[in-house]
N, C-alpha and C positions, 0 to 999 in steps of 0.2 A: 591470489592464484586459484583458491578453491572456487571463487566466483567465476573465474575463467573456465574452470572445468565444467561447472554447471551450464554455462552458456554453450560450451562445446557439445555437451550431451543433447541439449535442446536443438542445437543446429543440426546434429546428426539425424535426430528424429524427423525433422521437417524435410530433409533433403535425401535421406538414405534410400527412399523408394526409387527415385530416378537413377541414383548411382547403381543400385542393384540391377535395374533394367538394362542400363548401358553395359554393365559387367556381363550380364547374360548374353547380350547380342555380340559383344566382342569375343566372348568365349566360344560362341558358335562359329564365328568366322575363323578363330585361331585353331579350333579343332577340326576344321574342314567338314563340319556337319552340313546337312542339306541347306541349300542356298536360302538366304533370307527372302521373305516376300517383299513385294514392292512397298507395302505399308511400313514394314520394318526397316527397309533401306531409307525411306523418307524420314523415319523416326530417328535414325542415327545422328545426323547433324544437329537436330534439335536437342537431343539428349546431351551431345557433346557441348553445345553452347550453354546449356543449363548447368552442367558440371563445371565448365569454365567460369561461369558466373559465381558458382559456389566457392570456387577457389579464390576469386577476387574478394568476396565477402569474408572468407576465412582469414585471409592475409591481413585484413583491416580490423576485424572485430573479434576474432577467436584467438585465444592464447595457446591452444593445443598445437605445438609444433609437429607432433606426430601426425595429426590430422592434416595439417598443411602439406607435409612431405608426401603423405599418401595421395592427396588430391593432385599434387604436382606430377607425380609419377603416373597417376591414372589419366590425367589430361594428356600427357605426352603420349602414352600408349594409344589413347583414343584418337589423337590427331594423326598418328601414323596410319591407323586403320581407315579413318574417315577420309583423309585428304591425300594420302600417298598414292602414286600412280598404280593403277590396277594391273598394268602389263608386267610381265616378267622381263628379265634382262634381254632375252632374245627379241621380244616384242619391241622393247625400247630401242635396241640397235637397229632393228628393221625400220622403225619409224624415223629414226635419225638419218639413216642412209637414204630412205625413200623420199622423205619430205623435209626434215630439218636441215640437212646439208645443202640441198639445192636451194632452199629458201634463204639460207645464210649467204649463198653465192649471189643471189639476185639482190640482196640488201646491201652488198658491198661493191656496187658498181664503180664508184669513184676510186676506191682503193685498188680494185682489180685493174682498172685502166692505168693508174699510176704505176702499178707493179709491172704491167706489160710494157709500158713506155720505158721504164728503167732498163729492162732487158733489151728492148729494141735499140735504144740509144747505145748501150754497151756493145751490142752485136755489130752495129754499123761502125762504131769506133774500132773494134777489134779487126773487122774486115779491112777497113781503110788503112790501119797501121801495117798489117801484114802484106796487103797489096802494094803498099808504097815501099816497104823494106822487109822482105821475107825473113831476114835474119832476126827480126824482132819477135818471131813466132814463139820462140822458147822463153822470151821475157814475159809472155802472157800465159802460156801453158807450160808447166813443168814437164820434163821429158817423161817422168813416171806416169803422168796423166795422159800424155799424148799417145802412149801405147805404140811407139814406133812409127807414128804418122807425122808428117811435117812437109813443108815445101822443099826441103833439101833431100827428100827421099825420091827414088825413081818412080816413074808412073806405074811400072809393073808392080812394085811393092805396094803402092797406094791402092791400086785396083785389087790386089790380092787381099788386102785388109777388109775389103767389102764383100768378099765371097762368103757364101753360106756354108752349110755342112752341119749336120746334127751332131752335137757333142754327146759324150757319154752322160748318163743320168747323174752320176756323182759330180762330174765337172760342171754340168749345167746348174745343179742345185747349189754348189759352192759359189758359183759366179752370181747367181740370183741373190744369195744372202749377202755377198760382198757389196753388190750394187745397191741393194735395199738399205744396207747400213750407211753407205756413203751418201746416198741421196737423202736419207732420213736426216742425217746430220746437217745437210744444207737447208732442208726445209725447216727443221727445228731452229736453226740459227736465224733464218730469215724471219721467222715468226717471233722468236724470243727477243731478238735485238730491237724490236719495236719499243721496248721499255726505255731505250736510250733515245727517245724522241724520233725514231725512225731513220736517222741518218745512216747508221751502220747497215740497216736493212736495205736502203737504197743503194749503198756502195756494193753490198754483196750481190744484189740482183744485177747491177750493172757489170760487175766482174764476171758473173756467170754468163751474161750476154756476150761479153768480150771473148770469152773462151769459145763460145759457139761461133761468133763471127770470124775469129782467127782460124778455126778449123774449116769453115766454109771457104775462106780465102785460100787455104792450103790445098784443098781439093780442086778449087777453081783454077789454080795455077797449072794443074795437070789435065785440065779439061774433063774432070770427073765430078763436076758440081751436081748434075742431075742424079747420077747413080748414088752419090753420097747423101743427097736429100732423101732419096727413096729408102736407102739403108737406115737413115736416121728416123724417118717418119714412122717406122714400125713401133718404136718405143717413144720417140721424141715428142709426139703429140701429147701423150699422156704425161710424160715426164716434165715437159715444159709447162703444161697446164697446172700440174700440182705445185711446181715451184712458184708460179705466178700466184696461185691461191695462198700458199704459205706466206709469200711476201705481202699479200693483201691482208693476211691476219696480223702481221707485224705492223703494217701501216694503220690498221684499225686501232690497235693499241696506242700507237703514236698520236693518232687523231684525238683520242680521248685526253691525252696528256697536254696536247698543244691547244686544243679548242674546247675546253669544258663549257657547259652551259652557264649562263649568268648566275643562276642560283645554285650552282654545283661546285664543290671543291675539285681540285685537280685529281686528287686520289680517288674520289668517288667516281669521277668520269672515267679514269683509267680502269677502275674495277668493272664498270658497266661495259665499256668497250672491250675490256680484256676477256670477258666471257664470250663475246661474239668472235673476237680474234682467235681465241682458243678453239672454238668450234670449227672455224675455217682451217686452222692448223691441224686439228685432229682428222678432218676429212681429207686434207692433203696428204697426211701421213698414211692413211688407208690407200689412197691412190698410188702411192709410191710402190707398194708391193705389186700392184697390177703392172706398173711400168717396169719394175725389175723382172717380172715374169716375161713380159714382152721382149725385154732386152736380152735376157739370159737364155731364152729358149726359142721363141717365135722368130726373132730377128735372124737367127742362124738357120732356121728351117725354111723360111721363105726366101727364095733366091732371085727370081726374075725381078728386074727393076719395076716393071709394070705392076706385078703382083704386090710388091712392097708399097708402091704409091697407092694402090687401091685399098690395101689394108690400112695404111695411115689415114687416108681420107675417110674410111669407114669408122675408125676410132674417133676422128674429129666430129663426124655427124652424130655418133652415139653420145659423146660428152655434151654436145650442144643440146641434143634432145633431153638428156638427163637433167641438165641444169635448167632447162626451160620449164621443167616440172615445178621448180620453185616459184617461178613467176605465176604459173597457173594457180598454185595453192595459195599464194598471197592474195590473188584476186578473189579467190573463194572465201577468204576470211573477211573481206570488206563488206 
């Protein structure tokens, strides 16, 4: 043991100068002193690697456990300073929304197409079922969700449900929060159920498509298809888009479980795809609040059918432009 202590002292003498230099630079950064020079910034990674090498040697040849514990904590502190992102939380969120989320969308083309296909198939099925037998409408949509709409209602009542009118601020705010909570539940389920190999996600997407198709058929029965599409487009473009994206997140996770790489375990593949799927779900979750605002406030404020269609078309163009940024940023990385 005494011999070990002697080696420890010798080891300290040979390495301590670089440790003190690194400690000095880290202290300046932590105390928010004047910025380091370019030479000092270049010196940081080299000093970190030297200290990390010292830790490796100490673990193998030095018996002083206190020295090893000190070097482990020191290296961890240095790693955080040297390699952690320099941006603050606001900057990271800005980067994620401006570049990260659009780039993730462009990388999930297959999953997005499959998610949209599930909703489209469900929508056609729901429309066909209600068109063939209107009494089956409430078998697809519960009365509480239909909100007094249905093929058995009068045309006047159905038309009245599409009328605008600005609500009180308190009522609008309450409605927005309720819609955001409901839609967030659907999006989180669509993404989270991907862990069950994607089948529940596919069924959930198809069912939401069937709800939309049944409602389209109900308004078509009364000759109100175009006014209903216009009414729906104010929030529906954003809402449908984020449900498709959340579904793509779940299918991304399922893809990792079903089709891992040859040299990769199923769980490792699920973890890798899960990070990507989670990023899609997080972006979709943020979009839901935009959709809820459109649905709870703007949909009631914009009344003419033509104005609603123009607004819906404008939101579609905006989202296409926004997601196209991801394709451009991916090209820039190559």
